[in-house]
N, CA, C and O of each residue as an XYZ file, in Angstrom:
452
protein
N     145.181    151.031     41.712
C     143.346    151.281     42.182
C     143.554    152.691     42.555
O     144.753    152.957     42.471
N     142.890    153.629     42.911
C     143.246    154.585     43.892
C     142.145    154.845     44.637
O     141.037    154.895     44.103
N     142.354    155.081     46.221
C     141.868    154.659     46.931
C     141.738    155.941     48.117
O     142.558    156.790     48.468
N     140.107    155.620     48.621
C     140.150    156.983     48.729
C     140.176    157.669     50.215
O     139.908    158.754     50.730
N     140.664    156.371     50.592
C     141.000    156.515     52.471
C     142.244    156.891     52.413
O     142.980    156.874     51.427
N     142.548    157.337     53.808
C     143.907    157.493     54.066
C     144.455    156.709     55.590
O     145.165    155.710     55.706
N     143.976    157.376     56.417
C     144.728    156.605     58.019
C     142.944    155.796     58.374
O     142.861    154.792     59.082
N     142.124    156.233     57.959
C     141.020    155.861     58.884
C     139.864    155.217     57.741
O     139.644    155.788     56.673
N     139.416    154.391     58.009
C     138.066    153.745     57.034
C     137.352    153.189     58.046
O     137.699    152.625     59.084
N     136.165    153.474     57.511
C     134.698    153.743     58.855
C     134.327    152.477     58.725
O     135.010    151.993     57.822
N     133.439    151.525     59.257
C     132.940    150.436     58.644
C     131.527    151.062     58.096
O     130.880    150.200     57.501
N     130.967    152.174     58.136
C     130.171    152.853     57.360
C     130.774    153.284     55.666
O     130.314    153.116     54.537
N     132.012    153.901     56.214
C     132.713    153.879     54.608
C     132.459    152.472     53.839
O     131.741    152.166     52.886
N     133.476    151.654     54.774
C     133.494    150.217     54.271
C     132.492    149.732     53.368
O     132.739    149.494     52.186
N     131.292    149.571     53.932
C     129.813    149.298     53.626
C     129.460    149.977     52.297
O     129.206    149.393     51.244
N     129.482    151.231     52.497
C     129.244    151.929     50.979
C     130.346    151.591     49.976
O     130.280    152.092     48.853
N     131.250    150.863     50.265
C     132.521    150.976     48.987
C     131.976    149.359     48.654
O     131.967    148.920     47.505
N     131.659    148.791     49.500
C     131.375    147.557     49.092
C     130.307    146.991     48.043
O     130.362    146.174     47.124
N     128.957    148.087     48.798
C     127.438    148.014     48.114
C     127.808    148.808     46.755
O     126.986    148.522     45.885
N     128.910    149.824     46.250
C     128.965    150.215     45.131
C     129.641    149.380     44.178
O     129.510    149.649     42.984
N     130.417    148.303     44.574
C     131.791    147.495     43.916
C     130.307    146.247     43.169
O     130.149    145.589     42.141
N     129.729    146.448     44.118
C     128.198    144.849     43.722
C     129.360    143.474     43.503
O     129.474    142.791     42.485
N     130.002    143.365     44.558
C     130.575    142.270     44.856
C     130.469    141.861     46.321
O     129.918    142.604     47.132
N     130.966    140.744     46.649
C     131.401    140.437     48.034
C     132.068    140.697     48.657
O     131.924    140.440     49.852
N     133.282    141.421     48.131
C     134.440    142.455     48.899
C     134.605    143.294     47.832
O     134.079    143.466     46.732
N     135.803    143.932     48.712
C     136.085    145.231     48.071
C     137.300    145.164     48.847
O     137.555    144.810     49.999
N     138.214    145.765     47.535
C     139.981    146.350     48.314
C     140.160    147.416     48.674
O     140.304    148.227     47.759
N     140.248    147.989     50.157
C     140.108    149.381     50.459
C     141.480    150.128     50.436
O     141.580    151.309     50.102
N     142.557    149.318     50.830
C     143.677    150.240     51.391
C     144.638    149.475     51.030
O     144.204    148.371     50.700
N     145.963    149.587     50.928
C     147.235    148.839     50.055
C     148.279    149.784     50.460
O     148.473    150.977     50.229
N     149.004    148.720     51.259
C     150.543    149.792     51.643
C     151.602    148.353     51.738
O     151.505    147.451     52.570
N     152.636    148.466     50.598
C     153.361    147.311     50.843
C     152.843    146.392     50.869
O     151.643    146.434     50.596
N     153.485    145.037     51.222
C     152.441    143.894     51.442
C     151.080    143.645     52.080
O     150.402    142.638     51.879
N     150.759    144.644     52.852
C     149.612    144.705     53.745
C     147.943    145.535     52.801
O     147.646    146.723     52.680
N     147.257    144.357     52.344
C     146.235    144.703     52.146
C     144.869    144.693     52.686
O     144.379    143.571     52.812
N     144.025    145.864     53.090
C     142.469    145.707     53.895
C     141.210    145.394     52.660
O     140.996    146.013     51.618
N     140.763    144.634     53.025
C     139.313    144.236     52.181
C     138.329    144.284     52.897
O     138.441    143.870     54.050
N     137.274    144.717     52.507
C     135.998    144.443     53.727
C     134.872    143.469     52.875
O     134.468    143.669     51.730
N     134.584    142.612     53.586
C     133.976    141.500     52.839
C     132.537    140.968     53.491
O     132.415    140.988     54.716
N     131.542    140.531     52.718
C     130.160    140.319     53.056
C     129.687    139.411     52.265
O     128.936    139.719     51.340
N     130.043    138.194     52.500
C     129.313    137.060     51.250
C     127.552    137.194     51.568
O     126.821    137.841     52.318
N     127.429    136.262     50.605
C     125.686    136.170     50.407
C     125.793    134.638     50.320
O     126.235    133.851     49.483
N     124.899    134.485     52.165
C     124.402    133.115     52.388
C     125.403    132.092     52.410
O     125.391    131.320     53.368
N     126.596    131.905     51.177
C     127.504    131.022     51.311
C     128.662    131.024     50.626
O     128.821    130.972     49.406
N     129.744    131.108     51.790
C     131.394    131.298     51.826
C     131.902    130.509     50.406
O     132.270    129.345     50.568
N     131.941    130.961     49.274
C     132.822    130.519     48.308
C     134.404    130.692     48.247
O     135.068    130.548     47.220
N     134.852    130.986     49.366
C     136.793    131.482     48.825
C     137.473    130.057     49.086
O     136.988    129.177     49.797
N     138.538    129.992     48.469
C     139.230    129.419     48.040
C     140.626    129.594     49.249
O     140.796    130.585     49.959
N     141.266    128.693     49.233
C     142.651    129.380     50.200
C     143.322    130.343     49.555
O     143.238    130.648     48.366
N     144.027    130.831     50.443
C     144.578    132.262     49.868
C     146.500    132.019     49.592
O     147.028    130.975     49.976
N     147.209    132.976     48.998
C     148.771    132.891     49.104
C     148.775    133.306     50.001
O     149.726    132.697     50.491
N     148.257    134.301     51.152
C     149.062    134.977     51.842
C     148.296    134.671     52.943
O     147.093    134.414     52.893
N     149.030    134.697     54.020
C     148.650    135.100     55.219
C     147.539    135.866     55.622
O     147.907    137.040     55.578
N     146.404    135.802     55.979
C     145.442    136.389     56.504
C     144.828    136.939     57.917
O     144.926    136.176     58.878
N     144.272    138.065     58.089
C     143.621    137.915     59.411
C     141.969    138.670     58.921
O     141.637    139.395     57.983
N     141.280    138.107     60.003
C     139.423    138.552     59.660
C     139.654    139.134     61.249
O     140.415    138.779     62.150
N     138.454    140.375     61.129
C     137.903    141.216     62.565
C     136.923    141.096     62.236
O     136.638    141.752     61.235
N     136.031    140.384     62.726
C     134.412    140.253     62.540
C     133.930    141.912     62.869
O     134.363    142.550     63.829
N     132.927    142.453     61.835
C     132.464    143.372     62.149
C     131.302    143.148     62.835
O     131.091    143.711     63.909
N     130.428    142.296     62.274
C     129.054    142.233     62.696
C     128.471    140.673     61.845
O     128.612    140.212     60.712
N     127.684    140.179     63.262
C     126.861    138.450     62.665
C     127.906    137.647     63.336
O     129.049    137.773     63.776
N     126.987    136.778     63.210
C     127.321    135.334     63.992
C     127.239    134.637     63.111
O     126.493    134.786     62.143
N     128.332    133.370     63.394
C     128.332    132.101     62.977
C     129.285    131.377     63.154
O     130.005    131.558     64.136
N     129.642    129.941     61.860
C     130.670    129.161     62.545
C     132.256    129.461     61.326
O     132.155    129.855     60.164
N     133.239    129.217     61.865
C     134.703    129.627     60.842
C     134.943    128.315     61.285
O     135.030    127.778     62.389
N     135.016    127.997     60.264
C     136.079    126.333     59.922
C     137.787    126.672     58.934
O     138.137    127.270     57.917
N     138.194    126.141     59.642
C     139.847    125.856     59.855
C     140.459    125.320     59.832
O     140.464    125.158     61.052
N     141.419    124.528     59.419
C     141.950    123.100     59.192
C     141.190    121.947     60.473
O     141.665    121.402     61.470
N     139.856    121.937     59.858
C     139.409    120.468     60.032
C     138.389    121.146     61.278
O     137.745    120.194     61.718
N     138.112    122.036     61.793
C     137.728    122.549     63.155
C     136.920    123.556     63.089
O     137.214    124.524     62.387
N     135.958    123.517     63.683
C     134.547    124.631     63.649
C     134.908    125.481     65.068
O     135.414    125.086     66.119
N     134.601    126.340     64.799
C     134.608    127.492     66.003
C     133.461    128.258     65.779
O     132.972    128.218     64.650
N     132.927    128.963     66.660
C     131.535    129.938     67.083
C     132.487    131.273     66.840
O     133.589    131.357     67.382
N     131.986    132.258     66.016
C     132.627    133.817     66.019
C     131.857    134.511     66.190
O     130.765    134.205     65.711
N     131.937    135.552     66.796
C     130.620    136.840     66.911
C     131.647    138.108     66.582
O     132.847    137.972     66.345
N     130.875    139.457     66.621
C     131.515    140.530     66.208
C     133.085    140.933     67.353
O     133.001    140.873     68.580
N     134.141    141.246     66.755
C     134.868    141.892     67.744
C     135.815    140.497     67.658
O     136.775    140.601     68.421
N     135.797    139.593     67.138
C     136.681    138.235     67.127
C     137.645    138.259     66.151
O     137.320    138.702     65.050
N     139.041    137.777     66.376
C     140.192    137.628     65.624
C     140.140    136.698     64.548
O     139.815    135.882     65.410
N     140.147    136.091     63.591
C     140.774    134.835     62.947
C     141.488    134.273     62.342
O     141.090    133.445     61.523
N     142.728    134.516     62.528
C     144.630    134.418     61.978
C     143.962    132.914     60.689
O     143.294    131.948     61.057
N     144.282    133.107     59.683
C     144.602    131.864     58.430
C     145.744    131.755     57.541
O     145.988    132.441     56.549
N     146.425    130.773     58.049
C     147.679    130.985     57.349
C     147.876    130.571     55.887
O     147.044    129.727     55.553
N     148.819    130.950     54.817
C     148.745    130.905     53.453
C     148.376    129.621     53.174
O     148.940    128.654     53.685
N     147.292    129.522     52.246
C     146.796    127.949     51.649
C     146.472    127.346     52.880
O     147.249    126.449     53.206
N     145.645    127.557     53.574
C     144.592    126.749     54.603
C     143.249    126.973     54.002
O     142.777    128.035     53.596
N     142.763    125.889     54.014
C     141.393    126.018     53.645
C     140.642    126.147     54.833
O     140.551    125.505     55.880
N     140.150    127.131     54.379
C     138.648    127.932     55.559
C     137.453    128.613     55.032
O     137.487    128.658     53.802
N     136.469    129.128     55.520
C     135.252    129.470     55.626
C     134.525    129.870     56.613
O     134.620    129.697     57.828
N     133.467    130.667     55.677
C     132.474    130.994     57.123
C     131.262    130.266     56.742
O     130.875    130.331     55.576
N     130.713    129.672     57.497
C     129.336    128.794     58.071
C     128.406    129.227     58.669
O     128.555    129.887     59.698
N     126.886    128.861     57.992
C     125.544    129.286     59.207
C     125.604    130.789     59.895
O     125.200    131.168     60.994
N     126.226    131.455     58.888
C     126.322    132.520     59.473
C     125.206    133.584     58.940
O     124.783    133.650     57.786
N     124.758    134.545     60.241
C     123.594    135.640     59.985
C     123.794    136.529     58.716
O     124.849    136.887     58.193
N     122.993    136.691     58.495
C     122.555    137.459     57.368
C     123.340    139.030     57.128
O     123.483    139.678     56.092
N     123.798    139.341     58.634
C     124.418    140.923     58.328
C     125.532    140.412     58.837
O     125.849    140.995     59.873
N     126.274    139.535     58.519
C     127.420    139.115     58.561
C     128.345    140.103     57.747
O     127.997    140.468     56.624
N     129.813    140.637     58.459
C     130.413    141.463     57.499
C     131.991    141.444     58.307
O     132.044    141.702     59.510
N     132.876    141.210     57.748
C     134.241    140.990     57.946
C     135.478    141.725     57.381
O     135.746    141.361     56.236
N     136.233    142.590     57.852
C     137.596    142.775     57.410
C     138.142    141.715     57.117
O     137.897    140.594     57.565
N     139.156    142.131     56.101
C     139.995    140.801     55.613
C     141.375    141.484     55.723
O     141.272    142.553     55.122
N     142.361    141.372     56.118
C     143.608    142.062     56.207
C     144.776    140.769     55.740
O     144.904    139.861     56.562
N     145.507    140.703     54.600
C     146.332    140.268     53.680
C     147.694    140.916     54.194
O     147.949    142.116     54.296
N     148.584    139.720     54.522
C     149.665    140.311     54.413
C     151.325    139.423     54.531
O     151.319    138.245     54.889
N     152.258    139.915     54.296
C     153.440    139.108     54.102
C     153.525    138.598     52.643
O     152.710    139.061     51.845
N     154.452    137.669     52.209
C     154.965    137.188     50.911
C     153.729    135.690     50.583
O     153.093    134.948     51.332
N     153.850    135.793     49.307
C     153.339    134.882     49.025
C     153.760    133.474     49.340
O     154.971    133.314     49.189
N     152.972    132.200     49.813
C     152.641    131.254     50.760
C     153.467    131.633     52.155
O     154.466    131.017     52.526
N     152.950    132.608     52.766
C     153.303    132.999     54.166
C     154.166    133.353     54.712
O     155.114    132.865     54.097
N     154.612    134.021     55.667
C     155.815    134.471     56.576
C     156.556    133.349     57.205
O     157.744    133.633     57.363
N     156.222    132.157     57.614
C     156.822    131.080     58.091
C     157.815    130.568     56.737
O     158.558    129.592     56.842
N     157.709    131.334     55.536
C     157.775    130.481     54.481
C     159.195    131.747     53.512
O     159.940    131.439     52.581
N     159.090    132.901     54.128
C     160.143    133.698     53.813
C     161.593    134.164     55.077
O     162.516    134.894     54.716
């Protein structure tokens, strides 16, 4: 994949790339084990556990984040960590919800490396 971004990706650029992808997420940057995506689910978050550790940084919207059997309210600016293989999802989120997704490390997560 050829990335059009180097050291900076604005929310506006990420939103435009996502709209052009016609999907709920788009990969925008990759360096070593680091992968950065922009994610905007439509009404329901259908994601499954991932093979690598990940971080979400909420860009816009509010809702509830489910992880490890617990639920937390989230808002713009919140940082959410999910270890590899953990069940998680966004629930009851507003239509404007969007988040950065940052994957890193080896499959199975860093605790296994």
